[in-house]
py3Dmol code that shows the C-alpha trace and the ligand (Angstrom):
import py3Dmol

protein = """\
ATOM      1  CA  UNK A   1      76.360  53.176  97.218  1.00  0.00           C
ATOM      2  CA  UNK A   2      80.047  52.740  96.846  1.00  0.00           C
ATOM      3  CA  UNK A   3      80.437  56.106  94.731  1.00  0.00           C
ATOM      4  CA  UNK A   4      78.611  58.031  97.491  1.00  0.00           C
ATOM      5  CA  UNK A   5      80.744  56.496 100.168  1.00  0.00           C
ATOM      6  CA  UNK A   6      83.956  57.182  98.170  1.00  0.00           C
ATOM      7  CA  UNK A   7      83.146  60.826  97.406  1.00  0.00           C
ATOM      8  CA  UNK A   8      82.059  61.259 101.102  1.00  0.00           C
ATOM      9  CA  UNK A   9      85.321  59.885 102.326  1.00  0.00           C
ATOM     10  CA  UNK A  10      87.390  61.668  99.678  1.00  0.00           C
ATOM     11  CA  UNK A  11      85.504  64.849 100.230  1.00  0.00           C
ATOM     12  CA  UNK A  12      86.139  64.786 103.949  1.00  0.00           C
ATOM     13  CA  UNK A  13      89.724  63.830 103.392  1.00  0.00           C
ATOM     14  CA  UNK A  14      90.219  66.618 100.805  1.00  0.00           C
ATOM     15  CA  UNK A  15      88.662  69.272 103.021  1.00  0.00           C
ATOM     16  CA  UNK A  16      90.644  68.373 106.192  1.00  0.00           C
ATOM     17  CA  UNK A  17      94.003  67.908 104.140  1.00  0.00           C
ATOM     18  CA  UNK A  18      94.272  71.692 103.353  1.00  0.00           C
ATOM     19  CA  UNK A  19      97.687  73.196 104.173  1.00  0.00           C
ATOM     20  CA  UNK A  20      97.888  77.033 104.267  1.00  0.00           C
ATOM     21  CA  UNK A  21     100.898  79.102 104.690  1.00  0.00           C
ATOM     22  CA  UNK A  22     100.283  82.362 106.631  1.00  0.00           C
ATOM     23  CA  UNK A  23     102.859  85.237 106.409  1.00  0.00           C
ATOM     24  CA  UNK A  24     101.858  87.539 109.303  1.00  0.00           C
ATOM     25  CA  UNK A  25     103.511  91.019 109.640  1.00  0.00           C
ATOM     26  CA  UNK A  26     104.445  90.620 113.309  1.00  0.00           C
ATOM     27  CA  UNK A  27     102.822  91.612 116.539  1.00  0.00           C
ATOM     28  CA  UNK A  28     103.095  95.469 116.387  1.00  0.00           C
ATOM     29  CA  UNK A  29      99.723  95.924 117.902  1.00  0.00           C
ATOM     30  CA  UNK A  30      97.092  94.231 120.133  1.00  0.00           C
ATOM     31  CA  UNK A  31      94.857  94.077 117.042  1.00  0.00           C
ATOM     32  CA  UNK A  32      97.488  92.148 115.152  1.00  0.00           C
ATOM     33  CA  UNK A  33      97.957  89.698 117.996  1.00  0.00           C
ATOM     34  CA  UNK A  34      94.119  89.183 118.115  1.00  0.00           C
ATOM     35  CA  UNK A  35      94.152  88.665 114.262  1.00  0.00           C
ATOM     36  CA  UNK A  36      96.854  85.851 114.698  1.00  0.00           C
ATOM     37  CA  UNK A  37      94.886  84.192 117.525  1.00  0.00           C
ATOM     38  CA  UNK A  38      91.669  84.188 115.491  1.00  0.00           C
ATOM     39  CA  UNK A  39      93.311  82.990 112.313  1.00  0.00           C
ATOM     40  CA  UNK A  40      94.886  80.036 114.175  1.00  0.00           C
ATOM     41  CA  UNK A  41      91.379  79.318 115.798  1.00  0.00           C
ATOM     42  CA  UNK A  42      89.620  79.445 112.487  1.00  0.00           C
ATOM     43  CA  UNK A  43      92.144  76.982 110.823  1.00  0.00           C
ATOM     44  CA  UNK A  44      91.819  74.600 113.879  1.00  0.00           C
ATOM     45  CA  UNK A  45      88.016  74.733 113.441  1.00  0.00           C
ATOM     46  CA  UNK A  46      88.282  73.750 109.824  1.00  0.00           C
ATOM     47  CA  UNK A  47      90.970  71.152 110.153  1.00  0.00           C
ATOM     48  CA  UNK A  48      93.313  73.376 108.211  1.00  0.00           C
ATOM     49  CA  UNK A  49      97.033  72.729 108.716  1.00  0.00           C
ATOM     50  CA  UNK A  50      98.281  76.365 109.218  1.00  0.00           C
ATOM     51  CA  UNK A  51     102.055  77.064 108.664  1.00  0.00           C
ATOM     52  CA  UNK A  52     102.612  80.360 110.522  1.00  0.00           C
ATOM     53  CA  UNK A  53     105.517  82.709 109.869  1.00  0.00           C
ATOM     54  CA  UNK A  54     106.058  85.937 111.747  1.00  0.00           C
ATOM     55  CA  UNK A  55     108.083  88.529 109.761  1.00  0.00           C
ATOM     56  CA  UNK A  56     108.828  91.035 112.489  1.00  0.00           C
ATOM     57  CA  UNK A  57     107.597  93.852 110.375  1.00  0.00           C
ATOM     58  CA  UNK A  58     110.217  93.090 107.543  1.00  0.00           C
ATOM     59  CA  UNK A  59     108.941  92.740 103.971  1.00  0.00           C
ATOM     60  CA  UNK A  60     112.033  90.669 103.118  1.00  0.00           C
ATOM     61  CA  UNK A  61     111.030  88.091 105.707  1.00  0.00           C
ATOM     62  CA  UNK A  62     107.418  87.918 104.258  1.00  0.00           C
ATOM     63  CA  UNK A  63     108.913  87.319 100.761  1.00  0.00           C
ATOM     64  CA  UNK A  64     111.195  84.685 102.172  1.00  0.00           C
ATOM     65  CA  UNK A  65     108.183  83.001 103.932  1.00  0.00           C
ATOM     66  CA  UNK A  66     106.174  83.032 100.662  1.00  0.00           C
ATOM     67  CA  UNK A  67     109.039  81.408  98.758  1.00  0.00           C
ATOM     68  CA  UNK A  68     109.165  78.723 101.582  1.00  0.00           C
ATOM     69  CA  UNK A  69     105.502  78.015 101.390  1.00  0.00           C
ATOM     70  CA  UNK A  70     105.748  77.762  97.611  1.00  0.00           C
ATOM     71  CA  UNK A  71     108.592  75.410  97.775  1.00  0.00           C
ATOM     72  CA  UNK A  72     106.598  73.340 100.326  1.00  0.00           C
ATOM     73  CA  UNK A  73     103.784  73.190  97.771  1.00  0.00           C
ATOM     74  CA  UNK A  74     101.165  74.450 100.272  1.00  0.00           C
ATOM     75  CA  UNK A  75      97.510  74.527  98.904  1.00  0.00           C
ATOM     76  CA  UNK A  76      97.076  78.339  99.565  1.00  0.00           C
ATOM     77  CA  UNK A  77      98.806  81.298 101.119  1.00  0.00           C
ATOM     78  CA  UNK A  78      97.455  84.112 103.477  1.00  0.00           C
ATOM     79  CA  UNK A  79      99.417  87.240 103.237  1.00  0.00           C
ATOM     80  CA  UNK A  80      99.092  90.387 105.554  1.00  0.00           C
ATOM     81  CA  UNK A  81     101.362  92.715 103.404  1.00  0.00           C
ATOM     82  CA  UNK A  82     103.356  95.153 105.532  1.00  0.00           C
ATOM     83  CA  UNK A  83     103.535  97.648 102.853  1.00  0.00           C
ATOM     84  CA  UNK A  84     101.857  98.112  99.412  1.00  0.00           C
ATOM     85  CA  UNK A  85     104.658  97.827  97.078  1.00  0.00           C
ATOM     86  CA  UNK A  86     107.332  95.148  96.107  1.00  0.00           C
ATOM     87  CA  UNK A  87     105.141  92.108  95.730  1.00  0.00           C
ATOM     88  CA  UNK A  88     104.916  91.537  91.902  1.00  0.00           C
ATOM     89  CA  UNK A  89     107.788  88.927  91.546  1.00  0.00           C
ATOM     90  CA  UNK A  90     106.876  86.647  94.584  1.00  0.00           C
ATOM     91  CA  UNK A  91     103.190  86.853  93.748  1.00  0.00           C
ATOM     92  CA  UNK A  92     104.021  85.809  90.100  1.00  0.00           C
ATOM     93  CA  UNK A  93     106.073  82.862  91.531  1.00  0.00           C
ATOM     94  CA  UNK A  94     102.894  81.811  93.593  1.00  0.00           C
ATOM     95  CA  UNK A  95     100.644  82.206  90.418  1.00  0.00           C
ATOM     96  CA  UNK A  96     103.170  80.135  88.348  1.00  0.00           C
ATOM     97  CA  UNK A  97     102.929  77.408  91.160  1.00  0.00           C
ATOM     98  CA  UNK A  98      99.078  77.597  90.969  1.00  0.00           C
ATOM     99  CA  UNK A  99      98.900  78.518  94.707  1.00  0.00           C
ATOM    100  CA  UNK A 100      96.140  81.035  95.335  1.00  0.00           C
ATOM    101  CA  UNK A 101      97.110  83.995  97.695  1.00  0.00           C
ATOM    102  CA  UNK A 102      94.465  85.763  99.896  1.00  0.00           C
ATOM    103  CA  UNK A 103      95.442  89.195 101.288  1.00  0.00           C
ATOM    104  CA  UNK A 104      94.424  89.930 104.899  1.00  0.00           C
ATOM    105  CA  UNK A 105      93.696  93.342 106.376  1.00  0.00           C
ATOM    106  CA  UNK A 106      95.909  95.332 103.966  1.00  0.00           C
ATOM    107  CA  UNK A 107      96.241  95.544 100.192  1.00  0.00           C
ATOM    108  CA  UNK A 108      99.204  95.612  97.673  1.00  0.00           C
ATOM    109  CA  UNK A 109      99.614  97.853  94.592  1.00  0.00           C
ATOM    110  CA  UNK A 110     100.168  94.879  92.307  1.00  0.00           C
ATOM    111  CA  UNK A 111      97.559  93.834  89.828  1.00  0.00           C
ATOM    112  CA  UNK A 112      94.642  91.921  91.243  1.00  0.00           C
ATOM    113  CA  UNK A 113      95.150  88.972  89.050  1.00  0.00           C
ATOM    114  CA  UNK A 114      98.122  88.187  91.344  1.00  0.00           C
ATOM    115  CA  UNK A 115      95.839  87.396  94.288  1.00  0.00           C
ATOM    116  CA  UNK A 116      92.522  85.398  94.839  1.00  0.00           C
ATOM    117  CA  UNK A 117      90.873  88.024  96.913  1.00  0.00           C
ATOM    118  CA  UNK A 118      91.592  90.608  99.682  1.00  0.00           C
ATOM    119  CA  UNK A 119      89.690  90.506 103.005  1.00  0.00           C
ATOM    120  CA  UNK A 120      89.983  94.056 104.429  1.00  0.00           C
ATOM    121  CA  UNK A 121      87.830  96.759 105.959  1.00  0.00           C
ATOM    122  CA  UNK A 122      87.172  99.990 104.015  1.00  0.00           C
ATOM    123  CA  UNK A 123      90.276 101.720 105.318  1.00  0.00           C
ATOM    124  CA  UNK A 124      89.492 104.994 103.691  1.00  0.00           C
ATOM    125  CA  UNK A 125      86.002 104.965 105.158  1.00  0.00           C
ATOM    126  CA  UNK A 126      87.499 104.360 108.580  1.00  0.00           C
ATOM    127  CA  UNK A 127      89.577 107.566 108.195  1.00  0.00           C
ATOM    128  CA  UNK A 128      86.439 109.513 107.124  1.00  0.00           C
ATOM    129  CA  UNK A 129      84.407 108.133 110.168  1.00  0.00           C
ATOM    130  CA  UNK A 130      87.231 109.359 112.512  1.00  0.00           C
ATOM    131  CA  UNK A 131      87.314 112.801 110.834  1.00  0.00           C
ATOM    132  CA  UNK A 132      83.569 113.165 110.707  1.00  0.00           C
ATOM    133  CA  UNK A 133      83.316 112.480 114.465  1.00  0.00           C
ATOM    134  CA  UNK A 134      85.870 115.357 114.959  1.00  0.00           C
ATOM    135  CA  UNK A 135      83.969 117.670 112.521  1.00  0.00           C
ATOM    136  CA  UNK A 136      80.790 117.065 114.547  1.00  0.00           C
ATOM    137  CA  UNK A 137      82.283 117.400 117.978  1.00  0.00           C
ATOM    138  CA  UNK A 138      84.556 120.364 117.491  1.00  0.00           C
ATOM    139  CA  UNK A 139      81.999 122.661 115.873  1.00  0.00           C
ATOM    140  CA  UNK A 140      83.274 126.097 114.827  1.00  0.00           C
ATOM    141  CA  UNK A 141      86.076 126.346 117.235  1.00  0.00           C
ATOM    142  CA  UNK A 142      89.701 126.436 115.859  1.00  0.00           C
ATOM    143  CA  UNK A 143      91.242 122.926 116.388  1.00  0.00           C
ATOM    144  CA  UNK A 144      94.815 122.084 115.606  1.00  0.00           C
ATOM    145  CA  UNK A 145      95.188 118.412 115.086  1.00  0.00           C
ATOM    146  CA  UNK A 146      98.240 116.216 115.344  1.00  0.00           C
ATOM    147  CA  UNK A 147      98.226 112.810 113.440  1.00  0.00           C
ATOM    148  CA  UNK A 148      99.973 109.509 114.260  1.00  0.00           C
ATOM    149  CA  UNK A 149     100.352 107.685 111.137  1.00  0.00           C
ATOM    150  CA  UNK A 150     100.560 104.011 110.645  1.00  0.00           C
ATOM    151  CA  UNK A 151     103.574 102.087 109.091  1.00  0.00           C
ATOM    152  CA  UNK A 152     104.940 104.186 106.314  1.00  0.00           C
ATOM    153  CA  UNK A 153     103.870 102.802 102.869  1.00  0.00           C
ATOM    154  CA  UNK A 154     101.113 100.515 104.295  1.00  0.00           C
ATOM    155  CA  UNK A 155      97.764 100.671 102.802  1.00  0.00           C
ATOM    156  CA  UNK A 156      96.021 101.483 106.106  1.00  0.00           C
ATOM    157  CA  UNK A 157      98.460 104.467 106.684  1.00  0.00           C
ATOM    158  CA  UNK A 158      97.767 105.915 103.174  1.00  0.00           C
ATOM    159  CA  UNK A 159      94.026 105.153 103.170  1.00  0.00           C
ATOM    160  CA  UNK A 160      93.273 106.387 106.736  1.00  0.00           C
ATOM    161  CA  UNK A 161      95.058 109.638 106.143  1.00  0.00           C
ATOM    162  CA  UNK A 162      93.194 110.170 102.890  1.00  0.00           C
ATOM    163  CA  UNK A 163      89.801 109.433 104.407  1.00  0.00           C
ATOM    164  CA  UNK A 164      90.352 111.785 107.421  1.00  0.00           C
ATOM    165  CA  UNK A 165      91.594 114.638 105.156  1.00  0.00           C
ATOM    166  CA  UNK A 166      88.591 114.190 103.043  1.00  0.00           C
ATOM    167  CA  UNK A 167      86.308 114.405 106.061  1.00  0.00           C
ATOM    168  CA  UNK A 168      87.845 117.590 107.435  1.00  0.00           C
ATOM    169  CA  UNK A 169      88.156 119.345 103.957  1.00  0.00           C
ATOM    170  CA  UNK A 170      86.089 122.428 103.903  1.00  0.00           C
ATOM    171  CA  UNK A 171      86.088 122.891 107.528  1.00  0.00           C
ATOM    172  CA  UNK A 172      88.920 125.487 107.739  1.00  0.00           C
ATOM    173  CA  UNK A 173      88.789 125.605 111.608  1.00  0.00           C
ATOM    174  CA  UNK A 174      90.187 121.998 111.547  1.00  0.00           C
ATOM    175  CA  UNK A 175      93.874 121.782 110.596  1.00  0.00           C
ATOM    176  CA  UNK A 176      96.555 119.048 110.794  1.00  0.00           C
ATOM    177  CA  UNK A 177      99.585 120.841 112.129  1.00  0.00           C
ATOM    178  CA  UNK A 178     101.926 117.762 112.724  1.00  0.00           C
ATOM    179  CA  UNK A 179     101.786 114.340 111.161  1.00  0.00           C
ATOM    180  CA  UNK A 180     104.319 111.501 111.645  1.00  0.00           C
ATOM    181  CA  UNK A 181     104.426 107.817 111.758  1.00  0.00           C
ATOM    182  CA  UNK A 182     104.183 105.849 115.010  1.00  0.00           C
ATOM    183  CA  UNK A 183     104.574 102.579 113.181  1.00  0.00           C
ATOM    184  CA  UNK A 184     101.251 101.252 114.813  1.00  0.00           C
ATOM    185  CA  UNK A 185     102.998 100.776 118.137  1.00  0.00           C
ATOM    186  CA  UNK A 186     102.256 102.121 121.619  1.00  0.00           C
ATOM    187  CA  UNK A 187     106.032 102.823 122.286  1.00  0.00           C
ATOM    188  CA  UNK A 188     106.430 104.709 119.127  1.00  0.00           C
ATOM    189  CA  UNK A 189     103.160 106.501 119.439  1.00  0.00           C
ATOM    190  CA  UNK A 190     104.141 107.771 122.865  1.00  0.00           C
ATOM    191  CA  UNK A 191     107.491 108.913 121.689  1.00  0.00           C
ATOM    192  CA  UNK A 192     106.121 110.883 118.823  1.00  0.00           C
ATOM    193  CA  UNK A 193     103.385 112.358 120.888  1.00  0.00           C
ATOM    194  CA  UNK A 194     105.997 113.486 123.371  1.00  0.00           C
ATOM    195  CA  UNK A 195     107.675 115.393 120.513  1.00  0.00           C
ATOM    196  CA  UNK A 196     104.475 117.002 119.230  1.00  0.00           C
ATOM    197  CA  UNK A 197     103.745 118.189 122.868  1.00  0.00           C
ATOM    198  CA  UNK A 198     107.223 119.670 123.305  1.00  0.00           C
ATOM    199  CA  UNK A 199     106.975 121.337 119.863  1.00  0.00           C
ATOM    200  CA  UNK A 200     103.567 122.697 120.559  1.00  0.00           C
ATOM    201  CA  UNK A 201     103.845 124.829 123.684  1.00  0.00           C
ATOM    202  CA  UNK A 202     103.627 121.744 125.999  1.00  0.00           C
ATOM    203  CA  UNK A 203     100.441 120.746 124.098  1.00  0.00           C
ATOM    204  CA  UNK A 204      98.562 124.174 124.720  1.00  0.00           C
ATOM    205  CA  UNK A 205      98.264 124.585 120.842  1.00  0.00           C
ATOM    206  CA  UNK A 206      96.930 121.023 120.453  1.00  0.00           C
ATOM    207  CA  UNK A 207      93.093 120.365 120.250  1.00  0.00           C
ATOM    208  CA  UNK A 208      92.999 116.756 119.068  1.00  0.00           C
ATOM    209  CA  UNK A 209      94.880 113.632 118.252  1.00  0.00           C
ATOM    210  CA  UNK A 210      94.015 111.368 115.334  1.00  0.00           C
ATOM    211  CA  UNK A 211      95.909 108.070 115.486  1.00  0.00           C
ATOM    212  CA  UNK A 212      95.648 105.597 112.785  1.00  0.00           C
ATOM    213  CA  UNK A 213      95.285 102.785 115.478  1.00  0.00           C
ATOM    214  CA  UNK A 214      94.339 102.400 119.208  1.00  0.00           C
ATOM    215  CA  UNK A 215      97.896 101.259 120.293  1.00  0.00           C
ATOM    216  CA  UNK A 216      99.521 104.471 119.061  1.00  0.00           C
ATOM    217  CA  UNK A 217      96.646 106.495 120.759  1.00  0.00           C
ATOM    218  CA  UNK A 218      97.090 104.581 124.110  1.00  0.00           C
ATOM    219  CA  UNK A 219     100.769 105.465 124.004  1.00  0.00           C
ATOM    220  CA  UNK A 220      99.932 109.070 123.229  1.00  0.00           C
ATOM    221  CA  UNK A 221      97.376 109.172 126.056  1.00  0.00           C
ATOM    222  CA  UNK A 222     100.475 108.237 128.499  1.00  0.00           C
ATOM    223  CA  UNK A 223     102.431 111.062 127.098  1.00  0.00           C
ATOM    224  CA  UNK A 224      99.696 113.724 127.275  1.00  0.00           C
ATOM    225  CA  UNK A 225      99.065 112.648 130.969  1.00  0.00           C
ATOM    226  CA  UNK A 226     102.766 112.943 131.661  1.00  0.00           C
ATOM    227  CA  UNK A 227     102.679 116.505 130.243  1.00  0.00           C
ATOM    228  CA  UNK A 228     100.017 117.419 132.814  1.00  0.00           C
ATOM    229  CA  UNK A 229      97.145 117.632 130.367  1.00  0.00           C
ATOM    230  CA  UNK A 230      93.812 115.725 130.349  1.00  0.00           C
ATOM    231  CA  UNK A 231      93.490 113.338 127.299  1.00  0.00           C
ATOM    232  CA  UNK A 232      89.988 113.144 126.080  1.00  0.00           C
ATOM    233  CA  UNK A 233      89.401 116.745 127.297  1.00  0.00           C
ATOM    234  CA  UNK A 234      92.352 119.158 126.732  1.00  0.00           C
ATOM    235  CA  UNK A 235      93.335 117.014 123.794  1.00  0.00           C
ATOM    236  CA  UNK A 236      90.519 114.919 122.168  1.00  0.00           C
ATOM    237  CA  UNK A 237      91.530 111.378 121.097  1.00  0.00           C
ATOM    238  CA  UNK A 238      90.199 109.519 118.106  1.00  0.00           C
ATOM    239  CA  UNK A 239      91.581 106.354 116.725  1.00  0.00           C
ATOM    240  CA  UNK A 240      90.851 102.994 115.053  1.00  0.00           C
ATOM    241  CA  UNK A 241      90.757  99.221 115.868  1.00  0.00           C
ATOM    242  CA  UNK A 242      88.563  99.188 118.881  1.00  0.00           C
ATOM    243  CA  UNK A 243      90.918  96.942 120.948  1.00  0.00           C
ATOM    244  CA  UNK A 244      89.848  96.155 124.518  1.00  0.00           C
ATOM    245  CA  UNK A 245      92.172  98.718 126.231  1.00  0.00           C
ATOM    246  CA  UNK A 246      90.698 101.671 124.226  1.00  0.00           C
ATOM    247  CA  UNK A 247      87.307 100.866 126.006  1.00  0.00           C
ATOM    248  CA  UNK A 248      89.037 101.303 129.261  1.00  0.00           C
ATOM    249  CA  UNK A 249      90.303 104.805 128.075  1.00  0.00           C
ATOM    250  CA  UNK A 250      86.794 105.683 126.839  1.00  0.00           C
ATOM    251  CA  UNK A 251      85.240 104.729 130.151  1.00  0.00           C
ATOM    252  CA  UNK A 252      87.863 106.783 131.953  1.00  0.00           C
ATOM    253  CA  UNK A 253      87.084 109.744 129.642  1.00  0.00           C
ATOM    254  CA  UNK A 254      90.713 109.667 128.377  1.00  0.00           C
ATOM    255  CA  UNK A 255      89.690 108.731 124.754  1.00  0.00           C
ATOM    256  CA  UNK A 256      86.728 109.981 122.660  1.00  0.00           C
ATOM    257  CA  UNK A 257      86.097 107.565 119.770  1.00  0.00           C
ATOM    258  CA  UNK A 258      87.361 104.604 117.941  1.00  0.00           C
ATOM    259  CA  UNK A 259      86.381 102.866 114.702  1.00  0.00           C
ATOM    260  CA  UNK A 260      86.168  99.040 114.987  1.00  0.00           C
ATOM    261  CA  UNK A 261      88.256  96.579 112.836  1.00  0.00           C
ATOM    262  CA  UNK A 262      87.364  92.981 113.164  1.00  0.00           C
ATOM    263  CA  UNK A 263      90.334  90.716 113.890  1.00  0.00           C
ATOM    264  CA  UNK A 264      88.414  87.908 112.122  1.00  0.00           C
ATOM    265  CA  UNK A 265      89.626  88.324 108.542  1.00  0.00           C
ATOM    266  CA  UNK A 266      90.501  84.614 108.391  1.00  0.00           C
ATOM    267  CA  UNK A 267      86.939  83.382 108.597  1.00  0.00           C
ATOM    268  CA  UNK A 268      85.770  85.015 105.412  1.00  0.00           C
ATOM    269  CA  UNK A 269      89.125  84.165 103.950  1.00  0.00           C
ATOM    270  CA  UNK A 270      88.911  80.462 104.612  1.00  0.00           C
ATOM    271  CA  UNK A 271      85.290  80.305 103.588  1.00  0.00           C
ATOM    272  CA  UNK A 272      86.274  81.885 100.192  1.00  0.00           C
ATOM    273  CA  UNK A 273      89.217  79.627  99.877  1.00  0.00           C
ATOM    274  CA  UNK A 274      87.248  76.338 100.571  1.00  0.00           C
ATOM    275  CA  UNK A 275      84.585  77.273  98.057  1.00  0.00           C
ATOM    276  CA  UNK A 276      87.236  78.056  95.480  1.00  0.00           C
ATOM    277  CA  UNK A 277      89.250  74.884  95.955  1.00  0.00           C
ATOM    278  CA  UNK A 278      86.248  72.500  96.625  1.00  0.00           C
ATOM    279  CA  UNK A 279      83.585  74.060  94.260  1.00  0.00           C
ATOM    280  CA  UNK A 280      85.534  76.292  91.886  1.00  0.00           C
ATOM    281  CA  UNK A 281      83.642  79.368  93.146  1.00  0.00           C
ATOM    282  CA  UNK A 282      85.759  82.340  92.263  1.00  0.00           C
ATOM    283  CA  UNK A 283      85.456  85.080  95.016  1.00  0.00           C
ATOM    284  CA  UNK A 284      85.121  88.884  94.407  1.00  0.00           C
ATOM    285  CA  UNK A 285      88.552  90.629  94.554  1.00  0.00           C
ATOM    286  CA  UNK A 286      87.466  92.455  97.766  1.00  0.00           C
ATOM    287  CA  UNK A 287      85.687  90.921 100.722  1.00  0.00           C
ATOM    288  CA  UNK A 288      84.864  93.982 102.837  1.00  0.00           C
ATOM    289  CA  UNK A 289      84.635  93.697 106.694  1.00  0.00           C
ATOM    290  CA  UNK A 290      82.342  96.272 108.600  1.00  0.00           C
ATOM    291  CA  UNK A 291      83.565  99.372 110.465  1.00  0.00           C
ATOM    292  CA  UNK A 292      81.539 100.564 113.550  1.00  0.00           C
ATOM    293  CA  UNK A 293      82.073 103.813 115.494  1.00  0.00           C
ATOM    294  CA  UNK A 294      82.319 103.551 119.309  1.00  0.00           C
ATOM    295  CA  UNK A 295      82.242 106.503 121.637  1.00  0.00           C
ATOM    296  CA  UNK A 296      82.054 107.140 125.431  1.00  0.00           C
ATOM    297  CA  UNK A 297      78.261 106.798 125.090  1.00  0.00           C
ATOM    298  CA  UNK A 298      78.509 103.187 123.962  1.00  0.00           C
ATOM    299  CA  UNK A 299      78.836 101.479 127.549  1.00  0.00           C
ATOM    300  CA  UNK A 300      82.551 100.957 127.095  1.00  0.00           C
ATOM    301  CA  UNK A 301      83.191  98.615 129.971  1.00  0.00           C
ATOM    302  CA  UNK A 302      80.413  96.342 128.549  1.00  0.00           C
ATOM    303  CA  UNK A 303      82.228  96.254 125.227  1.00  0.00           C
ATOM    304  CA  UNK A 304      85.587  95.699 127.039  1.00  0.00           C
ATOM    305  CA  UNK A 305      84.188  92.676 128.875  1.00  0.00           C
ATOM    306  CA  UNK A 306      83.083  91.152 125.467  1.00  0.00           C
ATOM    307  CA  UNK A 307      86.412  91.837 123.639  1.00  0.00           C
ATOM    308  CA  UNK A 308      88.931  91.082 126.479  1.00  0.00           C
ATOM    309  CA  UNK A 309      89.210  87.386 125.942  1.00  0.00           C
ATOM    310  CA  UNK A 310      89.397  87.337 122.124  1.00  0.00           C
ATOM    311  CA  UNK A 311      93.161  87.053 122.062  1.00  0.00           C
ATOM    312  CA  UNK A 312      94.350  90.824 121.918  1.00  0.00           C
TER     313      UNK A 312
END
"""
ligand_1 = """\
12
GZL
C 94.510 97.422 109.326
C 95.729 96.723 109.920
C 96.427 97.716 110.908
C 95.690 97.921 112.284
C 96.830 98.007 113.171
O 93.654 96.765 108.577
O 96.514 96.438 108.854
O 97.643 96.998 111.204
O 94.778 98.960 112.263
C 97.975 96.913 112.640
O 96.579 97.856 114.579
O 99.123 97.294 113.018
"""
view = py3Dmol.view(width=600, height=400)
view.addModel(protein, "pdb")
view.setStyle({"model": 0}, {"cartoon": {"style": "trace"}})
view.addModel(ligand_1, "xyz")
view.setStyle({"model": 1}, {"stick": {}})
view.zoomTo()
view.show()
C-alpha cells in the first residue's frame, strides 16, 4: 500500500542521499593511490556523494578538511590519520555535530568514543609475519638488518616496528643495526638505503632489509643494485603492502617476501556506516582486514596480473 511505497521511496532516497567527507593522507605510496581509487569506486557503487580532500601528508590539512566537512554538515567522515596524536579536539567537534567518523588503515591515540569504528589490518601482526619469515629463512647465521620505517608517529610505523622486533627477539644472530624513516616513499627509501650502504662498508655488512612498505623497498632495491649488490640475494628484502611492482621484484628474485594489505578498507567502512545510519547497528570499534604472506614461490607474475589494474 501507500505506506510501503512511501517507505520504499524514502528508503531508496535516504540510502542514495549519503554525503561522506574523506580526508585522505596523500599519495605517498602506490598502496595509498589504490586505496583512493577503490574508495571512490565503492562510493560510486553505493550512490554515496564522496567529498575528497588530499592533505599532502600534512595533519593540519586533514584537520582543516574535517572542519570543512563538519561545516558542510556531511552525514559521515572517513579519516586516514597521518599520525596517531593531535586529533582529540577536531574529533570532539565532529562528535558534537553528531557526525560519525570512521578511521581507515591507521589508528589514532584518542579515546575510541571519538570514532565509530576503525577499519585496519593488524599492523603489529604484519611486522611479526615479516620478522618470522626472516627468522625462518636466515637460520643460525649472523644477520645484520637495516630497517626503513614508515612515517614517524604513524600507527603503521610504530606497530610494524613492534611486531618485527617481537618476532626476532630471542634470535641473537638477527640484529637491527640501522633504522630510519623513509616516510613510506620510494624516493626517500632509496635515499636512506644509499646512506645505509655507505655507512656499512658498501653493504657488505648488511644481510637483510625490512621496509615498512613495498614502495620504500622498491626504492632501496634500486640503491642496492646501484651499489653493485644483488637485492634478494646479497641483501634479503622483506616488506609490506603487496603492491603490483613488488611482484615483479619477487619474480626477478630481487625481493623475497611481502605481507598483503588490502586497499579496500572503504567497502567494510561503508557497509558499517550504512548499517549504522539506516538500521542503528553499532559496529565493533575495530574491523580487521586480512594479511597474507607472499614469497617468490607464490607465482608472482600471476598475482601481478591480478593486481595491476586495481588502481595502484
Ligand atoms: C598501512 C598504511 C600505510 C601503507 C603505506 O595501513 O597506512 O600507509 O602500508 C601507506 O603504503 O603509506
